[in-house]
N, CA and C atoms as a LAMMPS dump frame, in Angstrom:
ITEM: TIMESTEP
0
ITEM: NUMBER OF ATOMS
564
ITEM: BOX BOUNDS ff ff ff
-5.0000000000000000e+02 5.0000000000000000e+02
-5.0000000000000000e+02 5.0000000000000000e+02
-5.0000000000000000e+02 5.0000000000000000e+02
ITEM: ATOMS id mol type element x y z
1 1 1 N 0.837 -1.168 0
2 1 2 C 0 0 0
3 1 3 C 0.89 1.243 0
4 2 1 N 0.561 2.199 -0.862
5 2 2 C 1.307 3.446 -0.924
6 2 3 C 0.823 4.403 0.157
7 3 1 N 1.761 5.182 0.651
8 3 2 C 1.4 6.249 1.581
9 3 3 C 1.346 7.549 0.797
10 4 1 N 0.333 8.321 1.049
11 4 2 C 0.198 9.619 0.403
12 4 3 C 0.28 10.683 1.484
13 5 1 N 1.13 11.658 1.248
14 5 2 C 1.275 12.76 2.186
15 5 3 C 0.622 13.998 1.581
16 6 1 N -0.226 14.633 2.348
17 6 2 C -0.904 15.839 1.902
18 6 3 C -0.349 17.003 2.714
19 7 1 N 0.059 18.037 2.015
20 7 2 C 0.56 19.234 2.682
21 7 3 C -0.47 20.339 2.486
22 8 1 N -1.007 20.841 3.572
23 8 2 C -1.873 22.013 3.506
24 8 3 C -0.961 23.223 3.664
25 9 1 N -0.661 23.851 2.552
26 9 2 C 0.294 24.954 2.555
27 9 3 C -0.402 26.244 2.142
28 10 1 N -0.126 27.29 2.894
29 10 2 C -0.74 28.581 2.639
30 10 3 C 0.347 29.614 2.392
31 11 1 N 0.054 30.512 1.472
32 11 2 C 0.956 31.611 1.137
33 11 3 C 0.291 32.895 1.616
34 12 1 N 1.033 33.743 2.291
35 12 2 C 0.449 34.973 2.824
36 12 3 C 1.319 36.179 2.49
37 13 1 N 0.693 37.159 1.86
38 13 2 C 1.377 38.415 1.555
39 13 3 C 0.33 39.51 1.396
40 14 1 N 0.642 40.66 1.9
41 14 2 C -0.176 41.843 1.668
42 14 3 C 0.806 42.983 1.452
43 15 1 N 0.607 43.768 0.394
44 15 2 C 1.537 44.872 0.147
45 15 3 C 1.585 45.825 1.334
46 16 1 N 2.681 46.512 1.454
47 16 2 C 2.813 47.496 2.523
48 16 3 C 1.672 48.495 2.396
49 17 1 N 0.904 48.642 3.445
50 17 2 C -0.333 49.425 3.346
51 17 3 C -0.093 50.92 3.227
52 18 1 N 1.087 51.395 3.55
53 18 2 C 1.36 52.825 3.432
54 18 3 C 1.537 53.243 1.979
55 19 1 N 1.711 52.273 1.07
56 19 2 C 1.978 52.595 -0.329
57 19 3 C 0.884 53.457 -0.959
58 20 1 N -0.399 53.136 -0.805
59 20 2 C -1.417 54.006 -1.407
60 20 3 C -1.318 55.451 -0.919
61 21 1 N -1.036 55.648 0.374
62 21 2 C -0.909 57.008 0.898
63 21 3 C 0.259 57.733 0.238
64 22 1 N 1.365 57.051 0.07
65 22 2 C 2.528 57.667 -0.576
66 22 3 C 2.198 58.042 -2.022
67 23 1 N 1.461 57.173 -2.706
68 23 2 C 1.065 57.475 -4.079
69 23 3 C 0.109 58.662 -4.122
70 24 1 N -0.837 58.705 -3.2
71 24 2 C -1.819 59.788 -3.175
72 24 3 C -1.17 61.147 -2.929
73 25 1 N -0.125 61.179 -2.13
74 25 2 C 0.548 62.438 -1.813
75 25 3 C 1.149 63.095 -3.047
76 26 1 N 1.488 62.303 -4.047
77 26 2 C 2.174 62.83 -5.227
78 26 3 C 1.277 62.945 -6.457
79 27 1 N -0.017 62.817 -6.284
80 27 2 C -0.937 62.873 -7.423
81 27 3 C -1.769 64.144 -7.339
82 28 1 N -1.816 64.878 -8.459
83 28 2 C -2.62 66.097 -8.516
84 28 3 C -3.999 65.848 -9.121
85 29 1 N -4.136 64.824 -9.931
86 29 2 C -5.386 64.511 -10.621
87 29 3 C -6.437 64.019 -9.618
88 30 1 N -7.518 64.797 -9.452
89 30 2 C -8.56 64.491 -8.473
90 30 3 C -9.219 63.149 -8.77
91 31 1 N -9.489 62.859 -10.036
92 31 2 C -10.158 61.604 -10.399
93 31 3 C -9.278 60.399 -10.089
94 32 1 N -8.005 60.545 -10.349
95 32 2 C -7.07 59.463 -10.048
96 32 3 C -6.963 59.264 -8.534
97 33 1 N -6.957 60.365 -7.795
98 33 2 C -6.906 60.263 -6.329
99 33 3 C -8.122 59.516 -5.783
100 34 1 N -9.277 59.746 -6.377
101 34 2 C -10.489 59.074 -5.918
102 34 3 C -10.448 57.578 -6.217
103 35 1 N -9.697 57.207 -7.232
104 35 2 C -9.605 55.789 -7.607
105 35 3 C -8.747 55.002 -6.618
106 36 1 N -7.776 55.673 -6.005
107 36 2 C -6.909 55.005 -5.034
108 36 3 C -7.493 55.15 -3.639
109 37 1 N -7.632 54.068 -2.967
110 37 2 C -8.164 54.095 -1.604
111 37 3 C -7.015 53.987 -0.61
112 38 1 N -7.051 54.834 0.382
113 38 2 C -6.03 54.818 1.421
114 38 3 C -6.584 54.08 2.636
115 39 1 N -6.59 52.748 2.555
116 39 2 C -7.061 52 3.707
117 39 3 C -6.2 50.762 3.903
118 40 1 N -6.105 50.382 5.13
119 40 2 C -5.317 49.216 5.487
120 40 3 C -6.245 48.015 5.552
121 41 1 N -6.014 47.058 4.669
122 41 2 C -6.9 45.899 4.59
123 41 3 C -6.788 44.999 5.811
124 42 1 N -5.623 44.941 6.418
125 42 2 C -5.494 44.146 7.642
126 42 3 C -6.413 44.688 8.731
127 43 1 N -6.349 46 8.932
128 43 2 C -7.176 46.617 9.971
129 43 3 C -8.659 46.562 9.611
130 44 1 N -8.956 46.802 8.348
131 44 2 C -10.363 46.799 7.927
132 44 3 C -10.987 45.419 8.137
133 45 1 N -10.311 44.385 7.65
134 45 2 C -10.859 43.034 7.81
135 45 3 C -10.944 42.647 9.283
136 46 1 N -9.929 43.016 10.049
137 46 2 C -9.924 42.683 11.474
138 46 3 C -11.102 43.351 12.185
139 47 1 N -11.355 44.619 11.862
140 47 2 C -12.474 45.341 12.472
141 47 3 C -13.813 44.709 12.102
142 48 1 N -13.865 44.074 10.943
143 48 2 C -15.092 43.405 10.491
144 48 3 C -15.169 41.968 10.992
145 49 1 N -14.197 41.58 11.827
146 49 2 C -14.185 40.213 12.345
147 49 3 C -13.654 39.199 11.342
148 50 1 N -12.865 39.688 10.38
149 50 2 C -12.334 38.796 9.347
150 50 3 C -10.802 38.842 9.325
151 51 1 N -10.196 38.587 10.439
152 51 2 C -8.733 38.521 10.513
153 51 3 C -8.32 37.159 9.945
154 52 1 N -7.98 37.138 8.664
155 52 2 C -7.749 35.849 7.997
156 52 3 C -6.553 35.094 8.563
157 53 1 N -5.622 35.802 9.178
158 53 2 C -4.456 35.123 9.745
159 53 3 C -4.819 34.465 11.075
160 54 1 N -5.671 35.114 11.847
161 54 2 C -6.184 34.492 13.072
162 54 3 C -7.094 33.319 12.696
163 55 1 N -7.875 33.491 11.628
164 55 2 C -8.741 32.404 11.167
165 55 3 C -7.916 31.193 10.729
166 56 1 N -6.766 31.44 10.12
167 56 2 C -5.891 30.339 9.713
168 56 3 C -5.396 29.568 10.937
169 57 1 N -4.986 30.294 11.96
170 57 2 C -4.536 29.649 13.2
171 57 3 C -5.679 28.845 13.816
172 58 1 N -6.861 29.437 13.886
173 58 2 C -8.019 28.726 14.452
174 58 3 C -8.367 27.49 13.629
175 59 1 N -8.26 27.602 12.32
176 59 2 C -8.503 26.456 11.44
177 59 3 C -7.537 25.32 11.769
178 60 1 N -6.271 25.651 11.937
179 60 2 C -5.262 24.624 12.249
180 60 3 C -5.545 23.972 13.598
181 61 1 N -5.94 24.775 14.602
182 61 2 C -6.258 24.205 15.918
183 61 3 C -7.453 23.262 15.816
184 62 1 N -8.481 23.674 15.075
185 62 2 C -9.669 22.823 14.927
186 62 3 C -9.344 21.545 14.161
187 63 1 N -8.505 21.665 13.165
188 63 2 C -8.118 20.517 12.355
189 63 3 C -7.239 19.555 13.146
190 64 1 N -6.49 20.11 14.098
191 64 2 C -5.524 19.341 14.893
192 64 3 C -4.554 18.576 13.999
193 65 1 N -4.154 19.254 12.949
194 65 2 C -3.182 18.699 12.016
195 65 3 C -2.288 19.847 11.571
196 66 1 N -1.001 19.596 11.457
197 66 2 C -0.107 20.683 11.06
198 66 3 C -0.442 21.228 9.675
199 67 1 N -0.287 22.522 9.547
200 67 2 C -0.382 23.174 8.253
201 67 3 C 0.94 23.884 8.029
202 68 1 N 1.164 24.33 6.826
203 68 2 C 2.388 25.061 6.518
204 68 3 C 2.027 26.472 6.099
205 69 1 N 2.894 27.398 6.454
206 69 2 C 2.651 28.797 6.112
207 69 3 C 3.926 29.428 5.585
208 70 1 N 3.817 29.977 4.387
209 70 2 C 4.878 30.822 3.824
210 70 3 C 4.348 32.235 3.945
211 71 1 N 5.097 33.096 4.623
212 71 2 C 4.624 34.455 4.887
213 71 3 C 5.763 35.433 4.628
214 72 1 N 5.453 36.531 3.943
215 72 2 C 6.495 37.488 3.58
216 72 3 C 6.879 38.362 4.77
217 73 1 N 8.071 38.912 4.68
218 73 2 C 8.545 39.81 5.732
219 73 3 C 7.665 41.051 5.833
220 74 1 N 7.221 41.559 4.68
221 74 2 C 6.363 42.742 4.688
222 74 3 C 5.106 42.494 5.52
223 75 1 N 4.497 41.348 5.32
224 75 2 C 3.278 41.024 6.061
225 75 3 C 3.584 40.789 7.537
226 76 1 N 4.684 40.109 7.825
227 76 2 C 5.054 39.899 9.228
228 76 3 C 5.253 41.23 9.95
229 77 1 N 5.876 42.193 9.269
230 77 2 C 6.072 43.514 9.876
231 77 3 C 4.733 44.192 10.156
232 78 1 N 3.801 44.088 9.215
233 78 2 C 2.489 44.708 9.416
234 78 3 C 1.729 44.044 10.562
235 79 1 N 1.753 42.725 10.608
236 79 2 C 1.06 42.02 11.691
237 79 3 C 1.684 42.38 13.034
238 80 1 N 3.01 42.478 13.067
239 80 2 C 3.708 42.863 14.3
240 80 3 C 3.24 44.237 14.775
241 81 1 N 3.14 45.182 13.849
242 81 2 C 2.773 46.555 14.206
243 81 3 C 1.286 46.738 14.486
244 82 1 N 0.433 46.025 13.75
245 82 2 C -0.996 46.328 13.776
246 82 3 C -1.873 45.298 14.481
247 83 1 N -1.445 44.044 14.489
248 83 2 C -2.285 42.981 15.042
249 83 3 C -1.482 42.123 16.018
250 84 1 N -1.085 42.695 17.16
251 84 2 C -0.235 41.944 18.093
252 84 3 C -0.872 40.65 18.603
253 85 1 N -2.193 40.63 18.75
254 85 2 C -2.866 39.406 19.2
255 85 3 C -2.712 38.297 18.145
256 86 1 N -2.818 38.686 16.898
257 86 2 C -2.641 37.725 15.803
258 86 3 C -1.203 37.237 15.767
259 87 1 N -0.263 38.153 15.968
260 87 2 C 1.147 37.763 15.986
261 87 3 C 1.396 36.738 17.089
262 88 1 N 0.85 36.976 18.267
263 88 2 C 1.038 36.027 19.374
264 88 3 C 0.416 34.673 19.061
265 89 1 N -0.742 34.673 18.417
266 89 2 C -1.389 33.411 18.042
267 89 3 C -0.549 32.659 17.01
268 90 1 N 0.019 33.388 16.047
269 90 2 C 0.894 32.753 15.052
270 90 3 C 2.126 32.152 15.724
271 91 1 N 2.749 32.923 16.614
272 91 2 C 3.935 32.418 17.322
273 91 3 C 3.612 31.149 18.101
274 92 1 N 2.491 31.168 18.814
275 92 2 C 2.091 30.003 19.607
276 92 3 C 1.89 28.791 18.7
277 93 1 N 1.243 29 17.561
278 93 2 C 0.997 27.897 16.629
279 93 3 C 2.305 27.372 16.038
280 94 1 N 3.222 28.268 15.719
281 94 2 C 4.542 27.841 15.222
282 94 3 C 5.266 27.017 16.286
283 95 1 N 5.306 27.548 17.501
284 95 2 C 6.053 26.886 18.577
285 95 3 C 5.451 25.549 18.983
286 96 1 N 4.151 25.402 18.808
287 96 2 C 3.505 24.132 19.152
288 96 3 C 3.691 23.085 18.053
289 97 1 N 4.194 23.521 16.9
290 97 2 C 4.339 22.605 15.767
291 97 3 C 3.097 22.534 14.902
292 98 1 N 2.083 23.311 15.251
293 98 2 C 0.852 23.309 14.473
294 98 3 C 1.05 23.989 13.118
295 99 1 N 1.913 24.994 13.084
296 99 2 C 2.282 25.617 11.813
297 99 3 C 3.743 25.291 11.547
298 100 1 N 3.986 24.738 10.374
299 100 2 C 5.333 24.374 9.942
300 100 3 C 5.804 25.469 8.991
301 101 1 N 6.948 26.092 9.276
302 101 2 C 7.379 27.194 8.42
303 101 3 C 7.871 26.716 7.049
304 102 1 N 7.431 27.413 6.039
305 102 2 C 7.952 27.238 4.681
306 102 3 C 8.549 28.585 4.307
307 103 1 N 9.699 28.572 3.703
308 103 2 C 10.325 29.824 3.31
309 103 3 C 9.762 30.316 1.985
310 104 1 N 9.919 31.614 1.799
311 104 2 C 9.529 32.251 0.548
312 104 3 C 10.501 33.376 0.28
313 105 1 N 10.156 34.204 -0.66
314 105 2 C 10.98 35.371 -0.946
315 105 3 C 10.488 36.493 -0.034
316 106 1 N 11.391 37.078 0.714
317 106 2 C 11.049 38.036 1.766
318 106 3 C 10.154 39.168 1.28
319 107 1 N 10.357 39.592 0.045
320 107 2 C 9.637 40.765 -0.445
321 107 3 C 8.678 40.438 -1.579
322 108 1 N 8.242 39.176 -1.669
323 108 2 C 7.221 38.773 -2.643
324 108 3 C 7.63 39.151 -4.066
325 109 1 N 8.863 38.872 -4.413
326 109 2 C 9.391 39.226 -5.724
327 109 3 C 9.375 38.007 -6.633
328 110 1 N 8.903 38.188 -7.852
329 110 2 C 8.854 37.089 -8.818
330 110 3 C 10.273 36.702 -9.223
331 111 1 N 10.482 35.423 -9.439
332 111 2 C 11.816 34.902 -9.753
333 111 3 C 12.396 35.513 -11.026
334 112 1 N 11.542 35.938 -11.95
335 112 2 C 12.02 36.54 -13.195
336 112 3 C 12.782 37.834 -12.935
337 113 1 N 12.531 38.458 -11.8
338 113 2 C 13.183 39.724 -11.461
339 113 3 C 14.405 39.546 -10.573
340 114 1 N 14.752 38.304 -10.246
341 114 2 C 15.836 38.043 -9.299
342 114 3 C 16.974 37.253 -9.937
343 115 1 N 18.183 37.585 -9.529
344 115 2 C 19.342 36.774 -9.894
345 115 3 C 19.498 35.685 -8.833
346 116 1 N 20.373 34.719 -9.083
347 116 2 C 20.577 33.667 -8.076
348 116 3 C 21.023 34.236 -6.729
349 117 1 N 22.014 35.147 -6.7
350 117 2 C 22.394 35.707 -5.389
351 117 3 C 21.238 36.449 -4.705
352 118 1 N 20.387 37.108 -5.491
353 118 2 C 19.241 37.806 -4.903
354 118 3 C 18.214 36.817 -4.352
355 119 1 N 18.03 35.691 -5.039
356 119 2 C 17.124 34.652 -4.54
357 119 3 C 17.632 34.137 -3.201
358 120 1 N 18.934 33.847 -3.145
359 120 2 C 19.528 33.383 -1.885
360 120 3 C 19.305 34.417 -0.782
361 121 1 N 19.459 35.692 -1.122
362 121 2 C 19.288 36.755 -0.133
363 121 3 C 17.833 36.861 0.319
364 122 1 N 16.893 36.745 -0.609
365 122 2 C 15.472 36.793 -0.258
366 122 3 C 15.105 35.656 0.696
367 123 1 N 15.604 34.459 0.403
368 123 2 C 15.329 33.311 1.275
369 123 3 C 15.989 33.514 2.637
370 124 1 N 17.232 34.01 2.628
371 124 2 C 17.946 34.258 3.889
372 124 3 C 17.196 35.275 4.748
373 125 1 N 16.746 36.368 4.129
374 125 2 C 16.023 37.398 4.88
375 125 3 C 14.725 36.849 5.472
376 126 1 N 14.015 36.031 4.706
377 126 2 C 12.777 35.435 5.207
378 126 3 C 13.076 34.468 6.347
379 127 1 N 14.109 33.659 6.166
380 127 2 C 14.508 32.691 7.205
381 127 3 C 14.895 33.43 8.488
382 128 1 N 15.685 34.502 8.363
383 128 2 C 16.115 35.261 9.539
384 128 3 C 14.924 35.878 10.266
385 129 1 N 13.984 36.422 9.514
386 129 2 C 12.822 37.045 10.16
387 129 3 C 12.028 35.998 10.938
388 130 1 N 11.788 34.873 10.306
389 130 2 C 10.991 33.822 10.946
390 130 3 C 11.685 33.272 12.19
391 131 1 N 12.987 33.014 12.085
392 131 2 C 13.673 32.343 13.196
393 131 3 C 14.322 33.303 14.187
394 132 1 N 14.954 34.356 13.698
395 132 2 C 15.682 35.246 14.596
396 132 3 C 14.779 36.281 15.261
397 133 1 N 13.77 36.75 14.548
398 133 2 C 12.891 37.77 15.115
399 133 3 C 11.687 37.132 15.813
400 134 1 N 11.022 36.201 15.118
401 134 2 C 9.845 35.555 15.718
402 134 3 C 10.213 34.389 16.625
403 135 1 N 11.457 33.954 16.541
404 135 2 C 11.946 32.835 17.373
405 135 3 C 11.212 31.524 17.073
406 136 1 N 10.849 31.333 15.813
407 136 2 C 10.189 30.098 15.381
408 136 3 C 11.245 29.006 15.252
409 137 1 N 10.974 27.81 15.739
410 137 2 C 11.943 26.715 15.59
411 137 3 C 12.226 26.422 14.11
412 138 1 N 13.454 26.028 13.832
413 138 2 C 13.831 25.701 12.449
414 138 3 C 13.213 24.371 12.034
415 139 1 N 12.774 24.29 10.787
416 139 2 C 12.184 23.033 10.324
417 139 3 C 13.257 21.981 10.061
418 140 1 N 12.881 20.732 10.218
419 140 2 C 13.813 19.639 9.947
420 140 3 C 14.149 19.582 8.459
421 141 1 N 13.143 19.822 7.628
422 141 2 C 13.319 19.798 6.177
423 141 3 C 12.861 21.135 5.603
424 142 1 N 13.801 22.057 5.365
425 142 2 C 13.422 23.38 4.865
426 142 3 C 12.833 23.304 3.452
427 143 1 N 11.684 23.952 3.29
428 143 2 C 11.027 23.977 1.99
429 143 3 C 10.789 25.395 1.52
430 144 1 N 10.449 25.523 0.244
431 144 2 C 10.207 26.828 -0.367
432 144 3 C 8.864 26.802 -1.082
433 145 1 N 8.098 27.865 -0.889
434 145 2 C 6.835 28.061 -1.604
435 145 3 C 7.011 29.355 -2.394
436 146 1 N 7.534 29.266 -3.612
437 146 2 C 7.793 30.487 -4.377
438 146 3 C 6.49 31.14 -4.84
439 147 1 N 6.485 32.45 -4.882
440 147 2 C 5.271 33.16 -5.29
441 147 3 C 4.889 32.785 -6.707
442 148 1 N 3.606 32.732 -6.956
443 148 2 C 3.063 32.417 -8.272
444 148 3 C 3.604 31.099 -8.817
445 149 1 N 4.139 30.239 -7.949
446 149 2 C 4.748 28.998 -8.42
447 149 3 C 5.931 29.283 -9.324
448 150 1 N 6.599 30.423 -9.095
449 150 2 C 7.662 30.842 -10.009
450 150 3 C 8.966 30.125 -9.694
451 151 1 N 9.268 29.168 -10.527
452 151 2 C 10.547 28.467 -10.469
453 151 3 C 11.199 28.591 -11.831
454 152 1 N 12.507 28.584 -11.845
455 152 2 C 13.255 28.679 -13.091
456 152 3 C 14.395 27.679 -13.005
457 153 1 N 14.45 26.775 -13.974
458 153 2 C 15.465 25.718 -13.953
459 153 3 C 16.874 26.288 -13.88
460 154 1 N 17.086 27.452 -14.481
461 154 2 C 18.433 28.025 -14.491
462 154 3 C 18.821 28.63 -13.145
463 155 1 N 17.867 28.71 -12.21
464 155 2 C 18.15 29.343 -10.918
465 155 3 C 18.003 28.384 -9.743
466 156 1 N 17.938 27.084 -10.025
467 156 2 C 17.779 26.113 -8.945
468 156 3 C 19.003 26.061 -8.031
469 157 1 N 20.15 26.497 -8.523
470 157 2 C 21.359 26.536 -7.699
471 157 3 C 21.172 27.4 -6.46
472 158 1 N 20.382 28.462 -6.587
473 158 2 C 20.123 29.336 -5.437
474 158 3 C 19.374 28.582 -4.343
475 159 1 N 18.492 27.673 -4.753
476 159 2 C 17.747 26.894 -3.759
477 159 3 C 18.664 25.894 -3.077
478 160 1 N 19.546 25.278 -3.854
479 160 2 C 20.52 24.347 -3.264
480 160 3 C 21.415 25.08 -2.275
481 161 1 N 21.918 26.242 -2.691
482 161 2 C 22.802 27.018 -1.815
483 161 3 C 22.085 27.477 -0.549
484 162 1 N 20.774 27.607 -0.623
485 162 2 C 19.976 28.009 0.54
486 162 3 C 19.522 26.81 1.363
487 163 1 N 19.998 25.632 0.986
488 163 2 C 19.701 24.375 1.682
489 163 3 C 18.208 24.051 1.704
490 164 1 N 17.527 24.405 0.621
491 164 2 C 16.115 24.055 0.451
492 164 3 C 16.054 22.596 0.027
493 165 1 N 15.229 21.817 0.714
494 165 2 C 15.123 20.374 0.446
495 165 3 C 13.92 20.017 -0.418
496 166 1 N 12.914 20.891 -0.462
497 166 2 C 11.726 20.613 -1.26
498 166 3 C 11.046 21.928 -1.623
499 167 1 N 10.254 21.886 -2.668
500 167 2 C 9.513 23.07 -3.106
501 167 3 C 8.047 22.698 -3.319
502 168 1 N 7.207 23.695 -3.195
503 168 2 C 5.799 23.533 -3.544
504 168 3 C 5.608 24.24 -4.872
505 169 1 N 5.093 23.5 -5.805
506 169 2 C 4.809 24.059 -7.122
507 169 3 C 3.331 23.827 -7.387
508 170 1 N 2.495 24.796 -7.022
509 170 2 C 1.047 24.57 -7.044
510 170 3 C 0.421 24.74 -8.419
511 171 1 N 0.958 24.044 -9.401
512 171 2 C 0.416 24.176 -10.736
513 171 3 C 0.386 22.82 -11.411
514 172 1 N -0.778 22.398 -11.808
515 172 2 C -0.924 21.102 -12.455
516 172 3 C -0.983 21.219 -13.972
517 173 1 N -0.855 22.41 -14.503
518 173 2 C -0.911 22.626 -15.943
519 173 3 C 0.423 22.209 -16.557
520 174 1 N 0.4 21.18 -17.387
521 174 2 C 1.641 20.679 -17.988
522 174 3 C 2.299 21.705 -18.909
523 175 1 N 1.561 22.693 -19.378
524 175 2 C 2.155 23.749 -20.196
525 175 3 C 3.031 24.685 -19.363
526 176 1 N 2.833 24.663 -18.059
527 176 2 C 3.623 25.529 -17.184
528 176 3 C 4.711 24.766 -16.442
529 177 1 N 4.714 23.483 -16.563
530 177 2 C 5.739 22.672 -15.897
531 177 3 C 6.594 22.022 -16.973
532 178 1 N 7.502 22.793 -17.492
533 178 2 C 8.312 22.335 -18.611
534 178 3 C 9.492 21.482 -18.179
535 179 1 N 9.716 21.344 -16.913
536 179 2 C 10.819 20.531 -16.423
537 179 3 C 10.411 19.902 -15.109
538 180 1 N 11.173 18.916 -14.697
539 180 2 C 10.934 18.241 -13.425
540 180 3 C 12.239 18.217 -12.654
541 181 1 N 12.128 18.165 -11.341
542 181 2 C 13.312 18.002 -10.503
543 181 3 C 13.453 16.531 -10.153
544 182 1 N 14.673 16.107 -9.949
545 182 2 C 14.927 14.685 -9.682
546 182 3 C 14.925 14.345 -8.196
547 183 1 N 14.517 15.262 -7.363
548 183 2 C 14.537 15.026 -5.922
549 183 3 C 15.757 15.643 -5.264
550 184 1 N 16.702 16.075 -6.063
551 184 2 C 17.912 16.727 -5.541
552 184 3 C 18.038 18.142 -6.099
553 185 1 N 16.932 18.668 -6.621
554 185 2 C 16.892 19.983 -7.258
555 185 3 C 17.821 20.063 -8.464
556 186 1 N 17.92 18.968 -9.196
557 186 2 C 18.599 18.949 -10.485
558 186 3 C 17.523 18.831 -11.549
559 187 1 N 17.681 19.593 -12.624
560 187 2 C 16.671 19.558 -13.683
561 187 3 C 16.725 18.237 -14.434
562 188 1 N 15.541 17.688 -14.765
563 188 2 C 15.441 16.49 -15.597
564 188 3 C 15.02 16.88 -16.99
C-alpha cells in the first residue's frame, strides 16, 4: 500500500499598506486620487471580524493537524505593528508545531526579477525574520513556496545554496511545468 502525504500549505502576503498614501501624496489629478483608496486591509478586515491570519490559526487548531505557512517579511512587519494578538497566536501555533514554516521570498518578488544571489538573499532574509525575530523553531526539512509557483530551472542553484530540500509548485498545468526536478533539485 502506498502512503500519500498531503501538505496544507498557505501563502500569505499583503503589500505594505502605506503605499497608497505615498502614491496619493504625489498625485494632482482628483479623479485618479479618488480611484486610489487609502485603507489598510489588515485593519479593515480585522475590524469586520475577518482577521484571515487568526482564522488560519483557528482552522489549524480545529483541524488538529499541522499546516504550513509561507509568509512574507512585509506582512510579518504589518502584523507585528498592527495585530499583536494575531502575531502572538501565530507564534504560539509555530512553537507548538501546528504551523510548519515554509520559506519564501522576503519581499514577494517574482523569480524573473531576481538573480541567483538575490534569490539566496530573499530566502535568507525570510529565514532570519521567521527564526531570529519571531523565534520560530527551524524546520527539519526546509522547503520553499515560491510566489506564483515561479521556479526557473536556471536558478535552482540558489535553492541548493539556501539548503532548500523541497519546493511547492502549485500548478498542475503541464504547459507551465516544462521541467521536473529529480529530488535533488537537479533539472530532468
